[in-house]
C-alpha atoms as an extended CHARMM CRD file, in Angstrom:
* protein
*
        90  EXT
         1         1  UNK       CA             -0.0340000000       -2.1480000000       16.8410000000  PROA      1               0.0000000000
         2         2  UNK       CA              2.5070000000       -4.7210000000       15.7790000000  PROA      2               0.0000000000
         3         3  UNK       CA              2.1280000000       -6.4950000000       12.4570000000  PROA      3               0.0000000000
         4         4  UNK       CA              3.7840000000       -9.8820000000       12.2990000000  PROA      4               0.0000000000
         5         5  UNK       CA              5.9750000000      -10.6610000000        9.3030000000  PROA      5               0.0000000000
         6         6  UNK       CA              3.8510000000      -13.7040000000        8.4190000000  PROA      6               0.0000000000
         7         7  UNK       CA              0.7380000000      -11.5120000000        8.2950000000  PROA      7               0.0000000000
         8         8  UNK       CA              1.9220000000       -9.3420000000        5.3800000000  PROA      8               0.0000000000
         9         9  UNK       CA              1.1830000000      -11.9490000000        2.6750000000  PROA      9               0.0000000000
        10        10  UNK       CA             -2.3920000000      -12.3460000000        3.9160000000  PROA      10              0.0000000000
        11        11  UNK       CA             -2.7840000000       -8.5680000000        4.1750000000  PROA      11              0.0000000000
        12        12  UNK       CA             -1.5690000000       -8.1360000000        0.6020000000  PROA      12              0.0000000000
        13        13  UNK       CA             -4.1490000000      -10.6240000000       -0.6550000000  PROA      13              0.0000000000
        14        14  UNK       CA             -6.9440000000       -8.9940000000        1.3740000000  PROA      14              0.0000000000
        15        15  UNK       CA             -6.0040000000       -5.5250000000        0.1370000000  PROA      15              0.0000000000
        16        16  UNK       CA             -5.8560000000       -6.7320000000       -3.4770000000  PROA      16              0.0000000000
        17        17  UNK       CA             -9.3490000000       -8.1600000000       -3.0430000000  PROA      17              0.0000000000
        18        18  UNK       CA            -10.6400000000       -4.8320000000       -1.7190000000  PROA      18              0.0000000000
        19        19  UNK       CA             -9.0240000000       -2.9900000000       -4.6300000000  PROA      19              0.0000000000
        20        20  UNK       CA            -10.7760000000       -5.3210000000       -7.0690000000  PROA      20              0.0000000000
        21        21  UNK       CA            -14.1220000000       -4.7260000000       -5.3300000000  PROA      21              0.0000000000
        22        22  UNK       CA            -13.5340000000       -0.9960000000       -5.7880000000  PROA      22              0.0000000000
        23        23  UNK       CA            -12.9320000000       -1.4440000000       -9.5010000000  PROA      23              0.0000000000
        24        24  UNK       CA             -9.1700000000       -0.9380000000       -9.3660000000  PROA      24              0.0000000000
        25        25  UNK       CA             -6.6370000000       -3.1830000000      -11.0170000000  PROA      25              0.0000000000
        26        26  UNK       CA             -3.4770000000       -3.9950000000       -9.0520000000  PROA      26              0.0000000000
        27        27  UNK       CA             -0.3520000000       -4.4520000000      -11.1390000000  PROA      27              0.0000000000
        28        28  UNK       CA              3.1010000000       -5.5280000000      -10.0050000000  PROA      28              0.0000000000
        29        29  UNK       CA              5.7220000000       -4.1040000000      -12.3510000000  PROA      29              0.0000000000
        30        30  UNK       CA              9.4800000000       -3.7990000000      -12.3910000000  PROA      30              0.0000000000
        31        31  UNK       CA             11.0920000000       -0.3670000000      -12.5660000000  PROA      31              0.0000000000
        32        32  UNK       CA             12.6150000000        2.6050000000      -10.8220000000  PROA      32              0.0000000000
        33        33  UNK       CA              9.5250000000        3.7540000000       -8.8780000000  PROA      33              0.0000000000
        34        34  UNK       CA              7.8020000000        3.1890000000       -5.5460000000  PROA      34              0.0000000000
        35        35  UNK       CA              4.2400000000        2.7680000000       -6.7690000000  PROA      35              0.0000000000
        36        36  UNK       CA              0.8040000000        4.1300000000       -6.0910000000  PROA      36              0.0000000000
        37        37  UNK       CA             -2.6300000000        4.8900000000       -7.5090000000  PROA      37              0.0000000000
        38        38  UNK       CA             -3.2660000000        6.4280000000      -10.9170000000  PROA      38              0.0000000000
        39        39  UNK       CA             -5.9550000000        6.7860000000      -13.5770000000  PROA      39              0.0000000000
        40        40  UNK       CA             -5.2470000000        5.6660000000      -17.1250000000  PROA      40              0.0000000000
        41        41  UNK       CA             -8.0390000000        6.2560000000      -19.6230000000  PROA      41              0.0000000000
        42        42  UNK       CA            -10.6960000000        6.1190000000      -16.8920000000  PROA      42              0.0000000000
        43        43  UNK       CA             -9.2300000000        2.8930000000      -15.4650000000  PROA      43              0.0000000000
        44        44  UNK       CA             -8.2290000000        2.8250000000      -11.8000000000  PROA      44              0.0000000000
        45        45  UNK       CA             -4.8010000000        1.2420000000      -11.5370000000  PROA      45              0.0000000000
        46        46  UNK       CA             -2.5650000000        0.6500000000       -8.5480000000  PROA      46              0.0000000000
        47        47  UNK       CA              1.0090000000       -0.0380000000       -9.6060000000  PROA      47              0.0000000000
        48        48  UNK       CA              3.4270000000       -1.5950000000       -7.1550000000  PROA      48              0.0000000000
        49        49  UNK       CA              7.1100000000       -2.2440000000       -7.7160000000  PROA      49              0.0000000000
        50        50  UNK       CA              7.4500000000       -6.0140000000       -7.6920000000  PROA      50              0.0000000000
        51        51  UNK       CA             11.0350000000       -5.7230000000       -6.4230000000  PROA      51              0.0000000000
        52        52  UNK       CA              9.8570000000       -4.0750000000       -3.1800000000  PROA      52              0.0000000000
        53        53  UNK       CA              9.7260000000       -6.1340000000       -0.0100000000  PROA      53              0.0000000000
        54        54  UNK       CA              6.3750000000       -7.4610000000        1.2070000000  PROA      54              0.0000000000
        55        55  UNK       CA              5.9200000000       -4.7810000000        3.8770000000  PROA      55              0.0000000000
        56        56  UNK       CA              6.4940000000       -1.9870000000        1.3370000000  PROA      56              0.0000000000
        57        57  UNK       CA              4.0080000000       -3.5560000000       -1.1020000000  PROA      57              0.0000000000
        58        58  UNK       CA              1.3550000000       -3.6710000000        1.6200000000  PROA      58              0.0000000000
        59        59  UNK       CA              2.1000000000       -0.0540000000        2.6210000000  PROA      59              0.0000000000
        60        60  UNK       CA              1.7540000000        1.2030000000       -0.9620000000  PROA      60              0.0000000000
        61        61  UNK       CA             -1.4820000000       -0.7040000000       -1.4870000000  PROA      61              0.0000000000
        62        62  UNK       CA             -2.9190000000        0.5480000000        1.8220000000  PROA      62              0.0000000000
        63        63  UNK       CA             -2.0780000000        4.1550000000        0.9050000000  PROA      63              0.0000000000
        64        64  UNK       CA             -3.6180000000        3.7450000000       -2.5510000000  PROA      64              0.0000000000
        65        65  UNK       CA             -6.8330000000        2.3410000000       -1.0800000000  PROA      65              0.0000000000
        66        66  UNK       CA             -7.0220000000        5.2730000000        1.3260000000  PROA      66              0.0000000000
        67        67  UNK       CA             -6.6510000000        7.5820000000       -1.6720000000  PROA      67              0.0000000000
        68        68  UNK       CA             -9.4490000000        5.7490000000       -3.4850000000  PROA      68              0.0000000000
        69        69  UNK       CA            -11.6660000000        6.1850000000       -0.4220000000  PROA      69              0.0000000000
        70        70  UNK       CA            -12.4620000000        3.1930000000        1.7590000000  PROA      70              0.0000000000
        71        71  UNK       CA            -14.4840000000        5.0800000000        4.3480000000  PROA      71              0.0000000000
        72        72  UNK       CA            -17.8290000000        3.7610000000        3.0930000000  PROA      72              0.0000000000
        73        73  UNK       CA            -16.6650000000        0.1560000000        2.6590000000  PROA      73              0.0000000000
        74        74  UNK       CA            -17.0420000000       -2.5350000000        5.2850000000  PROA      74              0.0000000000
        75        75  UNK       CA            -13.6600000000       -3.7440000000        6.4440000000  PROA      75              0.0000000000
        76        76  UNK       CA            -12.8840000000       -5.8950000000        9.4320000000  PROA      76              0.0000000000
        77        77  UNK       CA            -11.6960000000       -3.7660000000       12.3470000000  PROA      77              0.0000000000
        78        78  UNK       CA             -8.2330000000       -5.3570000000       12.1550000000  PROA      78              0.0000000000
        79        79  UNK       CA             -7.8930000000       -4.6120000000        8.4230000000  PROA      79              0.0000000000
        80        80  UNK       CA             -9.0560000000       -1.0190000000        8.8480000000  PROA      80              0.0000000000
        81        81  UNK       CA             -6.5770000000       -0.5480000000       11.7210000000  PROA      81              0.0000000000
        82        82  UNK       CA             -3.7330000000       -1.9470000000        9.6130000000  PROA      82              0.0000000000
        83        83  UNK       CA             -4.5900000000        0.2600000000        6.6200000000  PROA      83              0.0000000000
        84        84  UNK       CA             -4.7320000000        3.3950000000        8.7450000000  PROA      84              0.0000000000
        85        85  UNK       CA             -1.4680000000        2.6200000000       10.5330000000  PROA      85              0.0000000000
        86        86  UNK       CA              0.4300000000        1.6990000000        7.3790000000  PROA      86              0.0000000000
        87        87  UNK       CA             -0.7790000000        4.8100000000        5.5860000000  PROA      87              0.0000000000
        88        88  UNK       CA              0.5070000000        6.9500000000        8.4770000000  PROA      88              0.0000000000
        89        89  UNK       CA              3.9900000000        5.3730000000        8.2420000000  PROA      89              0.0000000000
        90        90  UNK       CA              4.7380000000        6.3130000000        4.6470000000  PROA      90              0.0000000000
């Protein structure tokens, strides 16, 4: 599957929406880290390095959602395919 460069912004917004539905907060921070999913005082937080390129941000968010468990959620077939492929790339 080929993901077009223009599609990454839309994917990022869709993935952020899914994270919110799952009760996770997505934060874009600056620092010397890649990013990922963590729990802080019972709060689900996905931290992404805001200096990363768009493709990397989408990959980190996709991996974090897989870690949270999206198997029982309805996702469009295209979105599910993208999440699974991006998580395999990391």
